[in-house]
Every structure is written in structure tokens, then in C-alpha cells.
C-alpha positions in Angstrom: 120.2 94.5 105.4 119.8 97.0 102.6 123.1 98.6 103.6 124.8 95.3 103.4 123.3 93.7 100.3 122.3 96.6 98.0 125.9 97.5 97.1 126.5 93.9 96.1 123.5 93.7 93.7 123.9 95.1 90.2 120.4 96.1 89.0 121.5 96.0 85.4 121.5 92.2 85.7 117.8 91.1 85.7 118.1 88.3 88.3 119.9 90.7 90.7 117.4 93.4 90.0 114.7 91.0 90.9 116.5 90.0 94.1 117.0 93.7 95.0 113.4 94.5 94.4 112.2 91.4 96.3 114.4 92.4 99.2 112.7 95.8 99.3 109.3 94.1 99.3 110.3 91.9 102.2 112.1 94.5 104.3 109.3 97.1 103.9 106.7 94.4 104.7 108.4 93.9 108.1 107.4 97.4 109.3 103.8 96.8 108.1 103.6 93.4 109.8 104.6 94.9 113.2 102.7 98.2 113.1 99.5 97.4 111.1 97.6 96.3 114.2 98.2 99.6 115.9 97.5 101.8 112.8 94.4 99.9 112.0 93.0 100.1 115.6 90.7 103.0 115.6 90.1 102.8 119.3 93.6 104.0 120.2 95.7 106.8 118.7 99.1 105.6 117.4 101.9 108.2 117.4 102.2 109.9 114.1 105.8 108.8 113.7 104.8 105.1 113.9 101.9 105.7 111.5 104.4 107.3 109.1 106.8 104.3 109.4 103.9 101.9 108.7 102.6 103.9 105.7 106.1 104.4 104.3 106.7 100.7 104.6 103.4 99.8 103.0 103.9 102.3 100.1 107.5 101.0 99.5 106.3 97.4 99.6 103.5 97.9 97.2 105.5 100.1 94.8 108.2 97.4 94.7 105.6 94.7 94.1 104.1 96.8 91.2 107.7 97.2 89.8 108.1 93.4 90.0 104.9 93.0 88.0 105.3 95.7 85.4 109.0 95.8 84.4 109.6 94.0 81.2 113.1 92.9 82.3 111.6 91.0 85.2 108.8 89.2 83.2 110.8 85.9 83.4 109.8 85.6 87.1 106.3 87.0 86.7 104.7 83.7 87.7 105.8 84.3 91.3 104.4 87.8 91.6 101.2 86.8 93.4 103.3 86.1 96.5 104.6 89.7 96.5 101.4 91.6 96.1 99.9 91.9 99.6 96.2 92.9 99.4 95.8 93.6 103.1 98.6 96.2 102.8 96.9 97.8 99.9 93.7 97.8 101.8 95.4 99.3 104.9 96.7 102.1 102.6 93.3 102.6 101.1 91.6 102.9 104.5 94.2 105.4 105.6 93.8 107.6 102.6 90.0 107.3 102.9 90.2 108.5 106.5 92.8 111.2 105.8 92.4 112.2 102.1 94.8 115.1 102.2 97.8 113.0 103.2 101.1 114.0 101.5 101.3 110.4 100.2 97.7 110.3 98.8 98.7 110.4 95.1 101.2 107.5 95.6 98.6 105.5 97.6 96.0 106.0 94.9 98.4 104.9 92.2 98.9 101.7 94.2 95.1 101.2 94.8 94.4 101.8 91.1 96.9 99.1 90.2 95.9 96.6 92.8 92.1 96.9 92.9 91.5 98.1 89.3 88.5 100.3 90.1 86.5 102.3 87.6 88.7 105.2 86.7 85.8 107.5 86.0 84.8 107.6 89.7 86.1 110.1 92.2 88.6 109.0 94.8 86.0 108.7 97.6 83.7 106.8 95.3 86.5 104.4 94.3 87.3 103.8 98.0 83.6 103.1 98.8 83.3 100.7 95.8 86.5 98.9 96.8 85.4 98.7 100.5 82.0 97.4 99.5 83.5 94.8 97.2 85.8 93.6 100.0 82.9 93.6 102.4 80.8 91.5 100.0 83.6 89.0 99.5 84.2 88.7 103.3 80.5 88.1 103.8 80.5 85.3 101.2 83.5 83.8 102.8 82.0 84.2 106.3 78.8 82.6 105.2 80.6 79.7 103.5 82.6 79.1 106.7 79.7 79.7 109.0 81.7 82.3 110.9 80.4 85.1 113.1 81.8 88.6 113.1 83.5 89.5 116.4 81.5 91.5 118.9 84.1 94.3 118.5 83.0 94.8 114.9 79.5 96.1 115.4 77.9 98.1 112.6 77.4 101.2 114.7 81.2 101.2 115.4 81.9 101.0 111.6 79.5 103.9 111.0 81.1 105.9 113.8 84.6 105.4 112.4 84.0 105.7 108.7 81.0 108.0 108.7 77.5 108.0 107.4 78.6 107.2 103.8 79.2 103.6 104.9 75.8 103.4 106.5 74.1 102.9 103.1 76.1 99.8 102.3 74.3 96.5 102.3 74.7 94.6 105.6 75.4 90.9 105.4 74.9 90.2 109.1 72.2 87.6 109.7 69.4 88.4 112.2 71.0 86.2 114.8 74.4 87.7 114.5 75.5 91.0 116.0 75.6 94.0 113.7 
């Protein structure tokens, strides 16, 4: 699709620039939609090539979404930007760079995370990641409590500690005594 439509669009015309950038968001999102379940599954190893495709798609999608929000020439359509920013993709990138901090794409991912989650800039990268993950965990717990939902058995606390390490063990747990870890 990019090969077919990109030459037609003139990015010096604001509406066409918006269309081109939105097309990038949507096309890159497709890779993430298909591959995120495999990349996010810590019980199986996804081939590095597929992980790279997913990460490249997520980074491209988020960078295009940031471009839609920040370019002055595209402010006319700013009201629609909430539909382009995908928090789960940003969180997927965050967890990936938290697990593998020396990734080649780490700086780009952190620029995205700083824009999307707006963490305290005085914190180190691992601290920012833990603060963001704790905030997401807190919000999920509130949502879960409001909806009276239970965490799946596959998401036990000991599994989370095993995957993310002892630094996550100190986070407050919101599981009720009757619910599994």
C-alpha cells in the first residue's frame, strides 16, 4: 500500500501529509496486531526476525502518532489524535526495552515512552520503567476491582517475578486474599 499511495500524496499539502502519516500509523499497526501476542508471550521464544518486525512496526506506528500530535501543520486535525496513539503498543515497547535495555532501538523507544507516558525526567530509565509499570498495574487493579474481575491463573505473581526479576517483587499487590497471586 505504501508503494502504491505514497507517490500520490504530496506531504507539502497538510491534508495529504496527515493522510500519509495516518497511513503509516495504520500499516505499522498491522504488524504489531499480528505479532504482539507472540512477542509478549514470555513462555515461548519468538524468532528474533519476528520480534524485530513487531518492534519496528511499533516504533514506526508510535513515531508517526507523535508526529501527528506535534507537527504544527497538522494541528487542524489534532482532535482526532487520541485514536492514533496506541497505549498498548507503547507499553509493549516499554516492556521490551525494560527486558533488553541494550537494544539498538532503545533511544527511540525511550523517546516514545517519554512522550506517551510523561514520566519524571529526573529518574533513570529503569526507574521510569518501574514507575510506569506500577502506574499501569495500579490502574488495572482499580479497573479490575470496579468490574469485579479476577486475574487469570496464568498471571501468578511468582511468574511475574520470575520474568521481570526481583525489582518487581516490591510493588504493591492488589490481588485479594481469595484471588490467585
